[in-house]
MARTIBA-296552 format. One record per residue: x, y, z of N, C-alpha, C, O in turn; residue in one letter. Coordinates in steps of 0.2 Angstrom, whole numbers, plus 5000, padded with zeros to 4 digits. Layout:
N
XYZXYZXYZXYZa
...
//
This chain:
198
515754214853516254184856516054104858515454094860m
516354074859516153984856516153964866516653974870e
515553934867515753934874516053864875516053814871d
516353854881516753784885516453734880516853724875d
515853694879515653654877515553644872515253584871e
515653684866515653694858516553694858516853674852d
516953704863517853694860517753644863518253614860l
517453594868517653514870517553484862518053474858r
516953484859516853474853517153454847517153404844k
517253524846517753534838518353554841518553564846g
518653554835519653564834519653624835519853654829p
519553674839519753744841519753744848519253714852n
520353784850520253784859520353854858520453884853r
520353894867520553954869521153944872521253894876r
521554004870522154014875522054044882521454064883c
522354034887522154044894522554084893522654094899i
523054134890523054204892522654264887522454314890v
522554264881522054274875521554284877521354334879t
521254234877520754214876520354194871519754174871g
520954204864520754204856520654104857520954064860s
519954114852519854034849520154024846520254074843v
520453974842520953954835520753874832520353844836l
520853844829521153804829521653754832522253784833p
521653704835522053694838522853674836523353654840k
522753694827523553694825523953754826524553754824e
523553794828523953854828523853904835523953954836q
523853844838524053864848524653804848524853774843l
524953804853525253784858524853744864524453764868l
525153674864524753634871525353604874525753584870r
525353614882525453614888525153574890524553584888f
525353494896525253464898525553464905526053494906v
525353434912525553454918525953374919525553324919v
526453374919526753314921526653284928526353324932g
526853204930526753174934526953214941526653214947p
527753264938527953314943527553374943527953424943d
527153374942526553444942527153474940527253514944n
527653464936527753504931527453534923527353484920m
527353594920527153594915527453554910527953524913v
527353544904527853524900527553544893526953544892v
527853554889527653584882527453534876527953504874p
527153524875526753454869526553484864526053504863d
527153484860527253514855526953464848526453504845v
526953424846526653374845525853344846525553304843d
525753384854524953374854524953284855524453264852g
525353254858525353194859525353164868525153104870r
525553204871525553164878524853154881524353174878l
524853124886524253124890524053174894524553204897p
523353194897523253224899522853274897522553284891g
522753314900522153394900522653424897523153444900r
522453444891522753524887522853584889522453624892g
523153594889523053694890523553724887524153704887i
523053774884523353794877523553874877523253924880w
524053884872524453954873524153984865524053944861l
524154034864524354044858525154064857525454094861s
525254054851526254044850526454114853525954154852p
526954154855527154194858527454214864527054214869g
528254234865528554224871528054274876527854254881r
528154324873527554374878526954314882526854314888d
526654284878526054244882526354184884526054174889v
526754154883527054114886527454134894527454094899v
527654184894527954224898527154234906527054204911n
526854284901526354304904525854244909525554244915t
525854204905525454114909525954094914525654064918a
526654104914527054084919527054134924527254104930v
526954194925527154254929526654264933526654284938t
525954254929525154234933524854204934524254204934k
525454134936525154064938524354064933523754054936r
524354064926523854054924523653944923523153914922l
524453934923524353874920524053834928523653794927f
524253864934524053824937523253814939522853774940a
523153894938522253904937521953844932521453814933k
522253844924521653814921521853724922521553684919a
522453694927522553644929522153634935521853584937a
522153674938521553674945522153654952522053664958r
522753654950522953644956523853684954524153714950r
524053674958524753694959525353674955525453624955a
525653714951526153684944526753724947526753774951v
527253674943527853714941528053724934527753694930s
528653784932528653794926529453804923529753854922a
529653754921530353774918530653844919530253894918p
531453864922531653914920531353914912531253864909d
531353984910531454004902531153944899531453894896d
530253964900529853914895529753944889529253904887l
529753994885529754014882530354014876530254014870a
530954004880531554004878531753944874532053934869g
531353884879531353814877531053804873531253764869l
530453824873529953804864530053844859529753844854i
530453864861530653914854531253854851531253834845e
531653844855532253824852531953744848532253714843r
531253714853530953654852530653664842530653624837i
530353724843530153734834530653764830530553754824l
531153794831531753784828531953734826531853724820h
532153694829532353644827532053594821532253564816r
531253594828530753564821530853564813530953514809r
530653664813530553684807531353654802531353634796c
532053674805532553644800532453564801532453544795l
532253514805532153474802531653434798531753384796d
531053484797530553474793530953484785530953454780a
531453544786531653574779532253494777532353464772l
532453484781532953454779532653374776533053354772a
532053354778531653294779531553314770531753264766l
531253364769531053384764531653374756531653354751a
532253424761532853404754532953324753533353314748r
532853264759533053234760532653194752532853194747r
532253184754531453174749531353204742530853194738a
531953244741532053274733531453324734531053324729g
531253364738530653404739530853474739530453524738q
531353474741531653554742532253554738532553504736a
532553614736533253634734533253694734532753734734v
533953724734534253774737534853804731535253764727a
534853894731535353884728534653944723534053924722g
534854034721534554054717534354044713533854074713f
534654014707534454004699534153944701533553954700e
534253874705533653824706533053854709532553854705k
532953884714532453914714531953964711531353974711v
532353994709531954044703531653974697531153994694k
531953924696531753904692531253864693530853864688a
531053834700530653794702529953844702529353824701e
529953904704529553964706529153984700528453994700l
529653974693529453984686529053944686528553964686k
529053864686528653814685528053794689527553754688s
528153864696527553814699527353784703526753784705g
528053754704528353694710528353704715528453654719r
528253764718528353784725527853814730527453864729v
527753764737527353764742527753834747527453884747a
528353834750528653864752529153894751529553864748v
529353944753530053984750530453994757530154024762l
530953984757531553984763531854034761532054024755v
531954104763532454154762532954164769532754144775q
533554174769534054164774533654244777533454284773a
533654244784533254334786533954374784534054434785s
534554324782535154394784535354394777536054394777d
535154394771535054384764534854434762534254444763a
535254474756535454544754534554564749534454554743a
534054604753533454634748533454634744532954594742p
533654654739533754634731533554574728533254564723d
533954514732533754454729533154424734532754384731g
533054424736532454414741531854454738531354414737r
531754494736531254534735531254504724530654504721d
531554494722531654454715531154404715530554404713k
531554344720531054294723530454284724530054244722l
530254334727529654324731529254384725528754354723k
529254414723528954434715528654364712528054354712a
529054324710528954254707528554214712528154184709l
528454214717528254184720527454194724527254164729a
526954234720526354284724526054214727525754234732p
526054144727525454094729525754054735525454004738g
526554074738526954034742526954054749526754114750a
527054024753527254044758528154064759528654034758v
527954134764528754144762528854134771528554154775v
529654084773529754084778530554114778530954094775v
530454194783531254194785531554214791531754264793d
531554134792531654144802532354114802532554094807l
532654104798533454054799533954114794533854144788f
534454114797535154144795535354094789534954044789d
535754114785536154064778536454014781536253954779a
536954014788537253964790536753904794536853844796a
536153944794535653874799535353834792535353774792e
535253884787535053844779535553794777535353744776l
536153824776536853804775536853734776536753684773g
536853744781536853664786536353624784536653564785a
535753624782535453594779535553544777535553484778v
535653614769535853584763536553534764536653474760f
537053544768537753514769538153574763538553554759g
538053624765538553674764538553724768538153724772r
539153784768539353824772538653874775538653904780d
538153894770537653944769537353964763537653994758h
536753944764536453944759536053994759535954014765a
535554044753535354114756534454104754533954134756v
534554044750533554044745533553974746534053954742h
533253924748532753864746532153874745531953934746a
531753844743531053804741531053744744531553704745c
530253724743530053664747529453664741529153714739v
529353584737528753584734528153564736528153524740a
527553574734527053544738526753494741526753444737p
526653474746526753404749526453394758525853424759g
526553374761526353354767527353384771527453364777g
527653394769528153414771528253484770528653514774l
527953514766528053584764527153604769526953654769a
526853554772526353584779526653584784526653634787r
526853534784527153534791527453614793527353654797r
528053604787528453664787528153744788528453804790l
527653734786527253804785527053804792527353844795t
526553734797526453744801526853754806526753814808a
527253734808527853754810528153814814528153824819e
528553834806528653914804528253944806528453954812a
527353964807526853974810526953974814526754034815a
527153954820527353954827527853984829527754044831l
528553954828528953994829528754054826528954094831l
528554084822528654154821528254204828528454244831g
527954194827527654194836528154224839528054284841g
528754194841529054184845529754244843529954274847f
529954244835530254264832530054354832530454404833r
529354354832529254444830529054464841528954524843q
529154414843528954454849529954454851530054454857d
530354464848531154464851531254544849531154574844r
531454574854531654644852532554624853532854604857t
532754674845533354644842533954694846534554674844p
//
């Protein structure tokens, strides 16, 4: 395991809860604001010393209940009520925004047949499927997408809103920066969605 000096030199950071050392893009960054309140810094641009957590509801809740933010900041700090819920909502919005940008840029399409055609052509980096989609349709498209990242974190109504319709069950995003952004954001959000109990 890397020591603290190595962590400061490279792009890796250590989660204050799990102790895991990961690339910073796979972790959530927090800073302490002027009011001594913990602030999620999903963009990674806020000034101040970063405090890093693995993405997950349980991890965030542990950091709050065990006062690990204060320990990492070396001072008394406060965390917002339902910090984990706040982060999940931010990540959820960011994922849908990335998908909407891809649609407006002509890099995303929706609909079973359109997605199927794009998959067959090999022009898909991310396959997005509604969490409430029928398993047979999902499985058929997944079989055509061995190299694509599959995202299934949104229901058909949420996807439909992105594509200007009542619901959308299947969508895909072409390779490029927006696909990479959606993949990274969805990986962070997935940590929160896995932790939820039905």
